[in-house]
C-alpha positions in Angstrom: 0.1 -0.3 0.2 1.8 3.0 -1.5 -0.6 5.1 -0.4 -4.1 5.6 1.2 -6.4 3.8 -1.0 -8.8 6.0 -3.8 -10.6 4.2 -6.1 -14.5 4.0 -7.6 -16.2 5.4 -4.7 -15.5 8.7 -6.1 -17.7 8.4 -8.6 -20.6 7.7 -6.1 -23.8 10.1 -6.8 -26.4 11.0 -4.3 -30.0 10.3 -5.5 -32.0 11.6 -2.4 -35.0 11.2 -3.7 -34.0 7.4 -4.2 -32.4 7.2 -1.1 -35.6 7.7 0.4 -37.5 5.1 -1.0 -34.8 2.7 -0.9 -34.3 2.9 2.5 -38.7 3.0 3.3 -38.8 -0.2 1.2 -35.8 -1.3 3.3 -37.8 -0.4 6.9 -41.0 -2.3 5.5 -39.6 -5.3 3.9 -37.5 -5.6 7.7 -40.9 -4.7 9.1 -42.3 -8.1 7.7 -39.9 -10.4 8.3 -40.1 -9.6 11.9 -43.7 -9.7 12.2 -44.4 -5.9 13.1 -47.3 -3.9 12.5 -45.7 -0.8 12.9 -42.5 1.2 14.1 -41.8 4.0 16.2 -38.6 5.9 16.3 -37.7 8.7 18.5 -34.1 8.5 18.4 -32.4 10.4 16.1 -30.8 8.8 13.8 -33.7 6.4 12.9 -36.1 9.3 12.8 -33.5 10.5 10.3 -33.6 7.2 8.4 -37.1 6.8 7.8 -38.1 10.3 7.4 -34.9 11.8 6.4 -35.8 14.7 9.1 -32.0 15.5 9.9 -31.0 15.6 13.9 -30.8 19.2 14.8 -26.9 20.4 15.2 -27.8 21.6 18.8 -27.1 20.9 22.8 -28.2 17.8 23.7 -30.8 19.2 26.1 -32.3 21.4 23.3 -32.5 18.1 21.1 -34.3 15.8 23.4 -37.0 18.4 24.2 -37.9 18.9 21.0 -37.4 16.1 19.5 -39.1 14.6 16.3 -41.2 11.2 16.0 -41.5 9.2 13.5 -44.1 6.4 12.5 -43.5 3.8 9.9 -46.7 1.5 9.2 -46.6 -2.2 7.3 -49.4 -1.0 4.7 -48.5 2.8 4.5 -46.7 4.7 1.1 -44.5 7.3 3.4 -43.5 7.5 7.1 -45.3 9.9 9.6 -43.5 12.7 11.0 -44.7 14.3 14.1 -42.4 17.3 15.0 -39.6 18.3 12.7 -39.9 20.2 9.7 -41.5 18.4 6.8 -40.8 20.6 4.1 -39.9 18.9 1.5 -39.9 15.7 2.5 -42.6 13.3 2.0 -43.9 12.5 4.9 -47.2 12.6 6.6 -46.9 15.7 9.2 -48.2 15.9 12.5 -48.2 18.2 15.4 -45.1 18.0 17.5 -44.8 16.0 20.6 -42.5 16.2 23.5 -42.0 12.8 25.0 -39.9 13.8 27.7 -42.6 15.7 30.2 -45.7 14.5 31.1 -48.2 16.1 29.2 -45.8 15.8 26.3 -45.9 11.9 26.4 -50.3 11.8 26.8 -50.0 14.3 24.1 -47.9 11.3 21.7 -50.0 8.4 23.1 -52.9 10.1 21.9 -51.4 11.1 18.6 -50.6 7.1 18.2 -53.8 6.1 18.9 -54.9 8.2 16.3 -52.2 7.3 13.5 -52.0 3.6 14.7 -55.7 2.5 14.7 -56.7 -1.1 15.9 -52.4 -1.6 16.3 -52.4 0.5 19.2 -54.9 -1.8 20.7 -52.9 -5.4 20.5 -50.5 -5.4 17.2 -47.1 -6.1 17.5 -44.7 -2.5 17.8 -41.3 -1.8 17.3 -40.2 0.9 19.6 -36.6 2.3 20.3 -37.1 4.2 23.2 -39.5 4.7 26.1 -38.7 7.9 28.2 -39.9 7.7 31.4 -42.7 10.4 30.8 -43.8 7.6 28.2 -44.0 4.5 31.1 -45.9 6.8 33.5 -48.6 8.1 31.2 -49.1 4.3 29.7 -48.3 4.9 26.0 -49.0 2.4 24.1 -49.5 0.0 27.3 -52.0 -2.0 25.1 -50.1 -3.2 22.5 -47.4 -6.0 21.7 -44.0 -4.1 22.2 -40.7 -5.1 21.0 -37.2 -3.6 21.2 -36.7 -2.2 17.5 -33.3 -2.1 18.1 -32.5 -5.7 16.0 -34.9 -4.3 13.3 -33.0 -0.7 12.9 -29.7 -3.0 12.7 -30.6 -4.8 10.1 -31.7 -2.9 7.9 -28.2 -0.2 8.7 -26.2 -2.9 7.9 -25.9 -3.1 4.4 -25.6 0.2 2.7 -27.2 1.7 -0.9 -25.4 3.5 -3.2 -26.9 6.7 -2.2 -25.9 6.0 1.7 -22.2 5.2 0.0 -22.5 8.2 -1.5 -23.1 10.5 1.8 -20.5 8.4 3.7 -18.1 9.3 1.3 -19.0 12.9 0.8 -18.6 13.0 5.0 -15.0 11.9 4.6 -13.8 13.6 1.9 -15.0 16.8 3.4 -13.9 16.0 6.8 -10.6 15.3 5.6 -10.8 18.6 3.4 -11.3 20.1 6.9 -8.5 18.6 8.5 -5.7 19.1 6.2 -6.1 22.6 6.8 -5.9 22.0 10.9 -2.7 20.2 9.9 -1.4 23.4 9.2 -2.3 25.5 12.0 -1.1 22.6 14.3 2.1 24.2 15.6 4.2 24.9 18.4 1.8 27.5 21.0 -1.3 26.7 19.4 -4.1 25.1 21.7 -6.3 22.7 21.6 -9.4 25.4 21.3 -7.6 27.2 18.4 -7.3 23.6 16.6 -11.5 23.0 16.6 -12.3 26.4 15.9 -10.3 25.6 12.8 -12.1 22.5 11.8 -15.5 23.6 12.8 -15.2 26.7 10.4 -14.1 24.5 7.8 -16.2 22.0 8.4 -19.4 25.0 8.1 -17.5 25.7 4.7 -17.3 22.3 3.0 -21.3 21.9 3.4 -21.3 19.4 6.6 -24.3 19.4 8.4 -23.1 18.9 12.3 -19.9 18.0 14.0 -20.8 14.5 15.6 -18.1 14.4 18.3 -15.6 16.6 20.1 -13.1 16.4 18.2 -10.0 14.5 19.6 -6.4 16.2 19.1 -4.5 14.6 22.2 -0.9 14.6 22.6 0.2 11.3 23.6 2.8 10.4 26.4 5.6 8.4 24.9 5.4 5.7 27.4 2.0 4.1 29.0 3.5 4.7 32.4 3.7 8.3 31.9 -0.2 8.6 30.5 -3.4 8.5 32.6 -3.7 5.4 34.3 -6.2 2.8 33.3 -7.9 -0.1 35.2 -7.1 -2.2 32.0 -3.4 -1.7 32.0 -3.6 -0.5 28.5 -3.1 2.5 26.2 -5.3 5.9 27.2 -7.3 6.7 24.4 -9.3 8.8 24.2 -9.3 11.1 26.9 -10.7 14.3 28.4 -10.5 16.9 26.0 -9.4 20.0 27.8 -7.4 22.8 26.2 -3.7 21.7 26.3 -1.1 24.1 24.8 1.3 21.7 22.1 4.7 21.7 22.0 7.4 21.3 19.4 7.8 17.6 19.3 4.5 16.3 20.4 3.2 13.2 19.4 -0.4 13.9 18.5 -3.4 11.4 17.6 -6.6 12.5 16.2 -10.0 11.4 16.1 -12.9 13.2 14.7 -16.5 12.9 13.3 -19.0 15.1 11.3 -22.4 14.5 9.7 -23.2 14.7 5.6 -27.0 14.4 5.4 -27.7 12.3 8.2 -24.6 9.8 7.6 -21.1 9.8 9.3 -17.3 10.4 8.7 -14.6 8.7 10.9 -11.3 10.6 10.3 -8.1 9.8 12.7 -4.7 10.2 11.8 -1.1 10.9 13.6 0.6 13.6 13.4 3.6 15.5 14.4 4.4 19.0 15.9 7.3 20.7 14.4 9.6 17.8 13.1 9.6 14.9 11.1 8.9 10.6 13.0 12.2 9.5 14.6 13.0 5.8 13.3 11.3 4.5 15.9 7.8 6.1 15.0 8.6 5.5 11.3 9.1 2.2 12.3 5.6 2.1 14.1 4.0 3.5 11.2 5.3 0.7 9.0 4.0 -1.8 11.4 0.8 -0.3 11.0 0.7 -0.1 7.1 1.7 -4.1 6.7 -1.4 -4.5 9.4 -3.6 -2.8 7.0 -2.6 -4.4 4.0 -3.0 -7.7 5.5 -6.7 -6.4 6.4 -7.3 -5.3 3.1 -6.6 -8.9 1.5 -8.3 -10.4 4.1 -11.6 -8.2 3.2 -13.6 -10.7 0.7 -17.5 -11.2 0.9 -18.2 -14.8 2.8 -14.4 -14.2 4.8 -15.4 -14.1 8.6 -14.7 -11.6 11.2 -12.2 -13.1 12.3 -10.3 -14.6 9.2 -9.8 -10.3 9.2 -8.6 -10.3 12.6 -6.0 -13.2 12.4 -4.9 -11.9 9.4 -4.1 -8.3 10.8 -2.8 -9.8 14.1 -0.3 -12.6 12.3 1.1 -9.5 10.2 2.2 -7.5 13.5 3.1 -11.2 15.0 6.6 -10.5 15.3 6.6 -7.8 16.8 4.0 -8.6 19.8 5.9 -11.8 21.4 3.2 -11.7 23.9 0.2 -12.2 21.4 -1.0 -9.2 21.8 -3.5 -7.9 19.1 -2.6 -4.5 16.9 -5.7 -2.6 17.7 -6.4 -1.3 21.3 -8.1 -3.9 23.5 -11.0 -1.8 24.6 -12.1 -0.7 21.2 -11.9 -3.3 18.1 -9.7 -3.8 15.1 -13.0 -2.8 12.8 -16.6 -1.1 13.4 -19.0 -0.1 10.9 -20.3 3.8 10.0 -23.4 5.2 8.4 -26.0 7.0 10.9 -24.4 6.2 13.5 -20.6 6.8 14.0 -20.1 3.3 15.0 -22.0 0.2 14.4 -22.1 -2.8 13.1 -20.5 -4.6 12.2 -18.0 -4.8 15.1 -14.9 -7.0 14.5 -12.1 -7.8 17.5 -14.5 -6.7 20.4 -15.2 -7.9 23.6 -17.9 -10.2 22.1 -15.1 -12.7 21.7 -13.9 -15.3 19.1 -16.8 -16.9 19.1 -19.1 -13.8 17.6 -16.1 -13.2 15.3 -16.1 -16.6 13.4 -19.9 -16.6 13.4 -20.6 -13.5 11.5 -18.8 -12.8 7.7 -18.4 -10.3 5.6 -21.2 -9.2 3.5 -21.6 -6.9 -0.2 -22.8 -3.3 1.1 -21.0 -3.4 4.7 -19.2 -0.3 5.6 -15.6 -1.1 7.5 -13.6 1.5 9.6 -10.8 -0.3 10.0 -8.9 1.5 13.1 -5.7 -0.7 14.0 -3.2 1.2 16.9 0.2 0.3 17.0 2.6 1.3 20.4 6.0 0.6 21.3 6.4 2.0 25.0 9.0 4.4 25.1 8.7 5.1 21.3 5.7 6.1 21.1 2.6 4.7 18.4 0.8 5.2 15.5 -3.1 5.1 14.5 -5.1 5.8 11.8 -8.4 5.1 10.4 -10.0 4.0 6.6 -13.3 3.7 5.7 -14.1 1.1 2.5 -16.7 -0.8 2.0 -17.2 -4.5 1.0 -18.2 -5.1 -2.5 -19.1 -8.2 -4.3 -15.8 -9.2 -5.3 -13.6 -6.8 -2.3 -13.9 -3.4 -1.4 -13.7 0.0 -2.7 -12.5 2.9 -0.5 -14.8 5.4 0.6 -13.4 9.1 1.5 -9.8 7.9 0.6 -6.8 9.9 -0.1 -5.5 12.2 2.7 -2.2 12.1 3.4 -0.1 9.7 6.3 2.3 13.3 6.2 5.2 13.8 8.1 5.1 9.9 8.3 7.1 8.4 4.7 4.7 5.4 2.9 8.1 3.3 1.5 8.5 3.2 -1.8 
């Protein structure tokens, strides 16, 4: 792997109408498979999936107090949207509700009774969130309620071409913003200043929202010099704070933003005012070897375990105790979509039986994030996103350089 992967994803073009139609069809097909008469969705990304009413980029208290609700019926051609902005959406609009307070939950219950009819009294309904107020006021208490988590996980697992286009654009635009941030990373700059540069550029790039508190974490060269952990493993990420960066600092970067409801996931290792030491460069080259082995193992039908085994074998000479080349409290791979981390997960504490029992399939999106650590030297961590295809994989949003680390020729 001579450079960050680039490829066919750059040709993906977003068709919003098709995105909405195909997601709604997937929802109704999965409802039929799960034996559901209706879905009631309160979680912002789930509401966006069903209706294309995107979550508001605002503080959590404001958003939860004004959360829209989506209702999907098995036999209705468009979803119902309670609250939110229905302008331009193919939805059946209804008045706003406030399901986190008793009066609002009672109003939600009355609206659901009117929308669902007989289904509210004995039908099988999947719901993704039941607030305390909803429980106190008996919302849907006469229905057969089930957790909508499995239904939503199933529809999110395989992305349509338009979902891939959204993820690709989210990553491309986040990378463009990060290029400006990297230029601003000089001795004496504060984290808050870098965050401000990043947020400004996100807006200029047409990004809808910043999804996480962006991480620019200065890493101690020895774990003993960093924050203590109960497991004895590397501490990342830690609380943000507002450090002032000094020449020579080793910085691990992580960020995610949102484009049309879909997440990016940017990770790189940066250095302040200097090239890498020989030891740091060796960590980077070990990371490249792990990535190459992982890419080689990513084909439809491969088990999660086969990818994990390939990655571990690629770094085995440097891990005499059999430690895996990723952080144990995270994963080798996670998925990304309407959530910043969603299935599939490879190399987690679900254990080897889980990895052996699950296989890669076309349409899955994988964020690879191995991390190499050499205590006393430091380490290297970075992330790349790929989509599984019928015969292998394609990169999404690829092309951001690994500078200042040098890719061997």
